[in-house]
C-alpha positions in Angstrom: 91.1 221.5 57.9 90.3 217.7 58.1 91.9 217.5 61.6 89.3 219.9 63.0 86.6 217.4 61.9 88.1 214.4 63.7 86.9 213.6 67.2 89.4 214.5 70.0 89.8 213.6 73.6 91.0 216.6 75.7 93.4 215.1 78.3 93.7 217.2 81.5 96.4 215.9 83.7 100.0 215.7 84.8 103.2 214.6 83.0 105.3 211.7 84.1 109.0 212.0 83.1 109.4 208.3 83.1 106.7 207.9 80.5 104.9 205.1 82.5 101.8 207.0 83.4 100.3 210.5 83.1 99.6 212.2 79.8 102.2 209.9 78.0 100.1 206.9 78.8 96.8 208.7 77.9 98.1 209.7 74.5 99.3 206.2 73.8 96.0 204.7 74.8 93.7 207.1 73.0 95.8 207.1 69.8 95.7 203.3 69.7 91.9 203.4 69.7 92.0 205.7 66.7 91.1 209.0 68.4 93.2 212.2 68.5 94.3 214.0 71.7 94.8 217.5 72.8 96.2 218.6 76.2 95.9 220.8 79.2 98.9 220.1 81.5 98.1 220.5 85.2 101.6 219.6 86.7 105.1 218.6 85.7 106.6 215.8 87.7 110.1 214.5 88.2 109.8 210.7 88.7 111.1 207.3 87.9 109.1 204.1 87.8 109.6 203.8 91.5 109.1 207.2 93.0 108.0 210.8 92.5 110.7 213.2 93.5 109.2 216.6 92.6 106.0 218.2 91.4 105.6 221.6 89.8 102.0 222.7 89.5 100.6 224.8 86.7 98.7 228.0 87.6 94.9 227.6 87.4 94.7 230.3 84.7 97.2 228.4 82.6 95.1 225.2 82.9 92.0 227.0 81.9 93.6 228.8 79.0 95.0 225.4 77.7 91.5 223.8 78.0 89.7 226.6 76.2 92.3 226.8 73.4 92.0 223.0 72.9 88.2 223.2 72.8 88.3 226.1 70.3 90.8 224.4 68.1 89.3 220.9 67.9 86.1 218.9 67.8 86.5 217.7 71.4 84.1 214.8 71.9 85.2 213.7 75.4 87.4 215.0 78.2 89.6 212.8 80.4 90.7 214.3 83.7 93.5 213.0 85.9 95.9 214.7 88.3 94.6 218.1 89.4 97.0 218.8 92.3 95.2 221.8 93.9 91.7 222.9 94.9 92.2 226.0 92.7 92.8 223.9 89.6 89.8 221.8 90.4 87.6 224.9 90.6 89.0 226.1 87.3 88.5 222.8 85.5 84.9 222.7 86.8 84.3 226.2 85.4 85.4 225.1 81.9 83.3 222.0 82.1 80.3 224.2 82.9 81.0 226.2 79.7 80.9 222.9 77.7 78.1 220.8 79.1 77.7 218.9 75.9 81.2 217.2 76.2 81.2 214.1 78.5 84.0 214.2 81.1 85.7 211.1 82.7 87.4 211.8 86.1 90.2 209.5 87.3 90.6 210.8 90.8 94.4 210.8 91.3 95.0 211.4 95.1 98.3 209.9 96.1 101.3 207.9 94.7 101.8 204.3 95.6 104.8 205.4 97.7 102.5 207.7 99.7 103.3 211.1 98.2 100.1 213.3 98.1 99.3 214.2 94.5 96.2 216.3 95.6 96.7 218.9 98.3 95.0 218.5 101.7 91.4 219.7 101.8 90.9 219.4 98.0 88.9 216.2 98.1 85.9 218.1 99.4 86.3 220.6 96.6 86.5 217.8 94.1 83.3 216.1 95.4 81.4 219.4 95.5 82.6 221.3 92.4 83.8 218.7 89.9 82.2 215.3 90.3 78.6 216.3 89.6 79.8 217.6 86.2 81.5 214.4 85.2 79.8 211.6 83.2 81.9 209.0 85.1 84.3 208.9 88.1 86.7 205.9 88.2 88.2 205.4 91.7 90.1 202.3 92.7 89.3 200.8 96.1 91.9 203.0 97.9 90.7 206.2 96.2 87.0 205.3 96.9 87.7 205.0 100.6 89.6 208.3 100.7 86.8 210.0 98.8 84.2 209.1 101.4 86.5 209.2 104.4 86.2 205.5 105.3 88.3 202.4 105.7 89.2 200.4 102.7 86.3 198.1 101.7 87.1 194.5 102.5 84.6 192.9 100.1 82.5 193.7 97.0 79.4 194.5 99.1 81.4 197.0 101.1 82.8 198.6 97.9 79.3 198.9 96.4 78.0 200.6 99.6 80.9 203.1 99.5 80.2 203.7 95.8 76.5 204.3 96.5 77.6 206.8 99.2 79.6 208.7 96.6 76.6 208.6 94.2 74.6 210.2 96.9 77.1 213.1 96.8 75.7 214.0 93.3 78.1 211.9 91.2 76.4 210.9 87.9 78.1 207.5 87.7 80.9 205.6 89.5 83.1 202.8 88.1 84.7 201.0 91.1 87.9 199.5 89.9 88.7 196.1 91.4 92.4 195.9 90.6 93.4 196.4 94.3 91.1 193.6 95.4 91.9 190.0 96.0 90.7 186.6 94.6 91.0 185.0 91.2 88.7 187.5 89.4 89.2 191.3 88.9 85.7 192.9 88.9 84.9 196.5 88.1 81.5 197.7 89.1 79.5 200.5 87.3 77.0 202.3 89.6 74.4 204.7 88.4 71.3 206.1 90.0 68.2 204.2 89.0 70.2 201.3 87.5 71.3 198.0 88.8 75.0 197.6 89.3 76.8 196.3 86.2 79.9 194.1 86.7 82.8 193.8 84.3 84.7 190.7 85.2 88.1 189.3 84.0 90.6 186.9 85.4 93.1 188.5 87.8 96.5 188.4 86.2 99.8 187.9 88.1 101.5 190.7 86.2 101.4 194.4 86.9 101.8 197.6 84.9 102.1 201.3 85.8 99.4 203.6 84.5 96.5 201.2 84.2 94.2 203.7 85.9 95.1 206.3 83.3 94.7 203.7 80.6 91.2 202.6 81.6 89.8 206.1 81.9 91.5 207.1 78.7 90.1 204.1 76.8 86.6 204.8 78.1 86.9 208.5 77.0 88.1 207.4 73.6 85.2 205.1 73.0 82.8 207.8 74.3 84.4 210.2 71.7 83.5 207.6 69.1 79.9 207.8 70.2 79.7 204.5 72.1 77.2 204.5 75.1 78.7 204.6 78.6 78.3 200.9 79.5 79.7 199.8 76.1 82.6 202.2 76.5 83.4 200.8 80.0 83.3 197.2 78.7 85.6 198.1 75.8 87.9 200.0 78.1 88.1 197.1 80.5 88.9 194.7 77.6 91.6 197.0 76.3 93.4 197.1 79.7 93.1 193.3 80.2 94.6 192.7 76.8 97.5 195.0 77.5 98.2 193.3 80.9 98.1 189.9 79.2 100.8 191.0 76.8 103.1 192.8 79.2 106.1 191.4 81.2 106.0 191.7 85.0 106.7 195.3 85.8 108.0 197.2 88.9 105.1 198.8 90.7 105.5 202.5 90.9 103.6 205.8 91.6 99.9 206.1 90.9 98.8 207.4 87.6 99.1 211.2 87.2 96.8 212.0 84.4 
């Protein structure tokens, strides 16, 4: 079948009943870049654009079975990972990644909603750092997630964010993209950190508008470009440009829960 020969991104993450984030946003983004998607759903959520009311988590074995079936059915050229919910799901996803080391994985570490609801159970951050991050080609925390991942206060400037990112690199992450959307000032700067490389900055004007699911969108766009065989730095640059263009063309939106995928 021709479909089997097309590159796919395997999206591993949670659903958002409002459609503003999660796997709905991932599919929309990846498809618009010309790449197909397949899915492993880690959680079902009940939410509006303002709040998450309920989360029902998939069993780890169901997540693993979905991933393996997708990898068997399709030419998966990249994996995008979002909401994982539990330590057991993290361990299971890591096991499938170890079975498929040739497929680059992008991890968007979804930890909590904007309203404060935990989207990853207590104690699972350590499991994520130990078991999953070293297997991922790129991890894409925003400034809040970065601080949570290393157990520190929110960085107040770019130098502080870079120091925190380097601390995460020292925990065996392959590459970190620090997202600057939660920063301040007239420019929004994302910073790519890799061992034995100078930091690379991706800079755009900071826009007054907002949109739900931009974290999902950026990681998905990067994964889609990796699936089309672009190098990592080029994929990040194209992904950043994609999100900026979407924000430029959107109306002001109500801020809601963090991305779930």
